[in-house]
C-alpha positions, -999 to 999 in steps of 0.1 A, spaced: -381 1 659 -410 25 652 -425 50 676 -462 46 667 -485 66 690 -507 87 667 -510 115 659 -475 128 670 -458 99 687 -458 120 718 -440 106 749 -459 92 778 -456 63 802 -468 38 777 -444 48 750 -414 49 774 -423 15 788 -427 0 753 -394 16 742 -376 2 773 -391 -33 768 -382 -34 731 -346 -23 738 -343 -51 763 -355 -76 738 -333 -63 710 -303 -63 734 -308 -100 741 -316 -111 705 -284 -123 689 -300 -119 655 -302 -81 660 -269 -66 649 -281 -29 646 -312 -10 656 -329 17 635 -353 40 654 -379 60 635 -414 74 638 -447 65 622 -465 91 600 -453 127 598 -436 127 631 -405 112 646 -418 124 680 -433 157 693 -418 152 728 -439 150 760 -476 146 756 -493 179 767 -527 164 764 -522 140 793 -542 149 824 -521 164 852 -503 138 872 -500 136 910 -465 138 926 -460 100 929 -470 94 892 -448 123 880 -419 108 899 -424 74 883 -426 90 849 -393 109 855 -376 76 865 -390 58 835 -378 85 812 -343 83 827 -341 46 825 -354 43 789 -330 70 777 -301 54 795 -309 21 778 -310 38 744 -279 58 749 -259 28 763 -274 2 739 -244 -21 731 -252 -24 694 -252 3 667 -283 26 668 -293 47 638 -320 74 640 -341 75 609 -354 111 611 -385 111 590 -405 140 603 -410 165 631 -388 160 661 -392 185 689 -382 187 725 -380 152 739 -385 138 705 -353 153 693 -335 140 724 -344 105 713 -328 113 679 -297 125 697 -295 94 719 -287 73 688 -251 68 676 -257 78 640 -284 101 627 -297 105 592 -326 127 580 -348 129 549 -355 161 530 -389 175 538 -411 202 553 -408 194 590 -395 211 621 -367 203 646 -358 219 679 -355 219 717 -383 242 726 -386 231 763 -378 266 777 -404 282 755 -432 260 768 -422 260 805 -406 226 806 -373 217 822 -347 193 809 -344 160 828 -308 152 836 -308 125 810 -320 148 783 -295 175 791 -266 152 792 -275 136 759 -277 170 742 -244 181 758 -227 148 746 -239 151 710 -236 189 703 -208 214 706 -215 241 733 -225 268 709 -251 247 691 -264 233 723 -268 268 737 -285 280 705 -310 251 707 -317 250 744 -317 287 753 -330 300 720 -358 274 722 -367 278 685 -379 254 660 -359 251 628 -367 238 593 -352 204 584 -327 219 560 -309 233 591 -304 199 607 -268 194 594 -257 229 603 -270 224 638 -253 190 641 -286 172 647 -280 148 618 -250 136 600 -265 138 565 -299 145 548 -310 125 518 -337 127 491 -368 106 499 -361 82 471 -327 73 485 -335 75 522 -346 40 531 -319 22 512 -292 44 526 -304 39 562 -305 1 557 -271 1 541 -255 22 568 -270 2 596 -259 -31 579 -223 -17 577 -223 -8 614 -238 -41 623 -211 -60 604 -184 -49 629 -173 -73 656 -200 -68 682 -178 -69 713 -154 -43 699 -183 -20 691 -199 -25 725 -167 -18 743 -159 13 723 -194 27 728 -195 19 765 -163 38 769 -176 67 749 -208 72 769 -195 61 803 -190 96 819 -224 108 806 -242 76 819 -225 81 853 -237 117 856 -272 106 847 -272 78 872 -257 101 899 -288 124 899 -302 126 934 -339 126 942 -336 162 954 -321 172 921 -348 154 902 -375 172 923 -359 205 916 -360 198 878 -397 186 880 -407 217 901 -400 240 871 -430 224 854 -455 237 880 -446 274 883 -474 297 871 -455 309 841 -446 274 830 -482 263 833 -494 293 814 -469 287 786 -481 251 782 -517 263 782 -509 286 753 -491 258 735 -521 235 739 -544 262 726 -520 267 696 -520 230 689 -558 227 693 -555 203 722 -588 203 741 -594 198 778 -602 163 791 -636 163 809 -632 158 846 -594 163 847 -571 192 852 -550 198 821 -528 225 836 -498 203 844 
């Protein structure tokens, strides 16, 4: 399954809806024994799309729920999931990597990190719980509160991937590892995985509308909006005529 939304596979409603629908299809397809998730081009995913016009409250709430549901589906997917980290994975893009059972990266000149705090973004409950599940406390704190971007050669130290491989060995290794995981009795794998993520899934599902609103409200403070405006300028993202791009 390839995230393919040029130029950076950034997350928006369309990408989340497609991810959710494809996960549903793969779940029901008996021919699918394991799932490999990767990104097209030089990005795995750059996280939320900052070029999208500012959303009104009802649309923002729908996006938040779509984000939660898609990530729950990926985290709880009953078959083996392997993240094929092939390029930049920042903020929500890195959360998608961490939602997979097994994570392998390729050597290369790309960046990784959870820089939400630096750009005035809050962590949805689903994202925070996934990070806390996958990473030890010290590494999660370094990534979340430090909000820095790291070179790919730091991915193993940070616990973001299990191994990194040379480009000429990457594809074959990914396919071989996914095939091995997919060869296990599917009910045994699904039961073990469900038990492993059950507490995290329950905490995500228990989020109240009031808690979700508190999380979303972080995005609209003056400092948060200013931080994202600086980020858009840094990335060369222009304004969309007729829309407010300060969300």
